[in-house]
C-alpha positions in Angstrom: 74.5 71.1 149.0 73.9 74.8 149.4 71.4 76.1 152.0 69.6 79.3 152.5 66.6 80.2 154.5 63.7 78.5 152.5 65.7 76.6 149.8 68.3 74.0 149.5 70.2 73.4 146.2 71.3 69.9 145.8 72.3 67.3 143.3 69.8 64.9 141.7 68.9 61.8 143.7 67.9 58.6 142.0 64.6 58.8 143.8 63.9 62.3 142.2 63.9 60.9 138.8 60.3 59.6 138.4 58.9 63.0 139.8 61.1 65.0 137.5 60.0 63.1 134.5 56.3 63.9 135.5 57.2 67.6 135.8 58.7 67.7 132.4 56.9 65.2 130.3 53.8 64.1 132.4 51.6 66.7 130.6 51.1 67.8 127.0 51.5 71.4 127.9 52.9 72.0 131.2 52.2 75.5 132.8 55.9 76.1 133.5 56.7 75.6 129.8 54.4 78.5 128.8 57.1 80.7 130.6 60.5 78.9 130.0 61.3 79.5 126.3 57.8 78.3 125.1 58.9 79.0 121.4 61.3 76.0 121.8 59.2 72.7 122.0 60.1 70.3 124.9 60.1 67.3 122.6 59.4 63.8 123.9 61.5 61.3 125.8 60.4 58.0 127.2 60.5 57.4 130.8 63.1 54.7 130.4 65.3 56.9 128.3 64.8 59.8 130.7 65.8 57.6 133.7 69.0 56.3 131.9 70.1 59.9 131.1 69.3 61.2 134.7 71.0 58.2 136.4 74.2 59.3 134.6 73.5 62.8 135.9 73.5 61.5 139.6 77.1 60.4 139.1 78.4 63.5 137.5 81.1 64.9 139.7 80.7 68.5 138.3 77.0 68.9 137.4 75.9 71.9 135.5 72.6 72.0 137.5 71.3 71.7 140.9 67.8 70.9 142.2 65.7 73.2 144.2 64.3 71.7 147.4 61.8 73.4 149.7 60.6 71.6 152.9 62.3 68.4 151.5 60.3 68.6 148.2 61.9 68.9 144.8 60.3 72.0 143.1 62.7 73.0 140.5 66.3 73.5 139.2 68.8 75.9 138.4 71.4 75.6 135.6 74.3 77.2 134.0 76.0 76.8 130.6 78.9 78.5 129.0 78.2 81.0 126.4 81.9 81.2 125.7 84.2 79.6 128.3 87.5 81.1 127.2 86.3 84.5 128.1 84.3 83.2 131.3 81.0 84.0 129.8 78.4 82.2 131.8 74.5 82.2 131.7 72.2 80.9 134.2 68.6 79.7 134.2 66.0 78.6 136.7 62.7 76.7 136.5 60.2 76.2 139.2 57.7 73.4 137.9 54.5 73.9 139.7 52.5 77.1 139.8 51.6 76.3 143.4 55.3 77.0 144.2 55.4 80.3 142.4 55.3 83.7 144.0 56.8 82.5 147.4 60.3 83.8 146.9 61.9 80.3 146.5 63.0 81.2 142.8 64.7 84.5 143.8 66.4 82.8 146.9 67.5 79.8 144.8 68.8 82.1 142.1 70.8 84.1 144.5 72.4 81.1 146.0 73.2 79.8 142.7 74.9 83.0 141.6 77.0 83.1 144.8 78.0 79.5 144.2 79.1 80.1 140.6 81.0 83.3 141.6 82.8 81.3 144.4 83.4 78.3 142.0 84.6 80.0 138.8 86.7 83.0 138.1 83.9 84.9 136.6 83.7 88.6 135.7 79.9 88.5 135.1 76.8 86.2 135.2 74.1 86.6 132.6 70.6 85.3 132.1 68.5 85.3 128.9 64.8 85.5 128.9 62.0 86.8 126.8 59.8 89.9 127.2 56.7 87.7 127.8 58.2 86.3 131.0 58.0 89.4 133.2 58.2 87.3 136.5 61.6 86.0 135.3 62.7 89.5 134.6 61.8 90.7 138.1 63.5 87.6 139.7 66.7 88.6 137.8 66.3 92.2 138.9 66.0 91.1 142.6 69.3 89.3 142.3 70.9 92.5 141.1 70.9 91.9 137.5 69.8 94.5 135.1 68.9 94.6 131.4 72.0 94.6 129.2 70.5 94.0 125.8 67.2 93.6 123.9 66.7 91.8 120.7 63.5 93.1 119.3 60.7 91.0 118.1 62.8 87.7 117.6 60.7 85.2 119.7 57.3 84.1 118.1 54.7 82.6 120.5 51.1 82.1 120.0 50.8 84.6 117.2 52.8 87.4 118.6 56.4 88.5 118.5 58.5 89.2 121.8 61.8 90.6 122.5 64.7 88.5 123.8 66.1 90.1 127.1 69.7 89.8 128.1 70.1 90.3 131.8 73.5 90.4 133.7 75.6 91.6 136.6 79.2 92.1 137.2 81.0 90.5 140.0 81.7 93.7 141.6 78.1 94.6 141.4 77.2 91.3 143.1 79.8 92.0 145.8 78.7 95.5 146.5 75.1 94.2 146.7 76.1 91.4 149.2 77.9 93.9 151.4 74.6 96.1 151.7 72.8 93.1 153.1 75.3 92.5 155.9 
């Protein structure tokens, strides 16, 4: 578990699984999905298959995600994936499921805590995050962590009749460390 002022990042617990299924598949078009790569469909998964998959995750000794808890309530998750592991190129992601938990600083705090954890755990030179130009809140959260725009692929994401840019954000480890020292 990782703790900060508002948030705790922790592994998935078996008792979280029904709520997590509801967040992801409980509505035909959940609000969070309108911001989290909405041009990629969620798909469907039965509750039984989801539970089977997630029970395996609770036993994973090295999970690629942790779950965000605020006031002992599950509200979202942070993830990472290797864009190219031989060169230590890692990308992160975050989702806060319910709009009632947005705009409260938990996402920024969780992402900062996750970035610190990943820099501590792996020999990373940089950490990246990819989003789309329609998700201005995610861009702002990334900027609050110290990331900056590193690339823009213009008009490559099509959503609801409009084209959007893919935005590549990132930070170098030395930038993270310099920013961390300023806060002390």
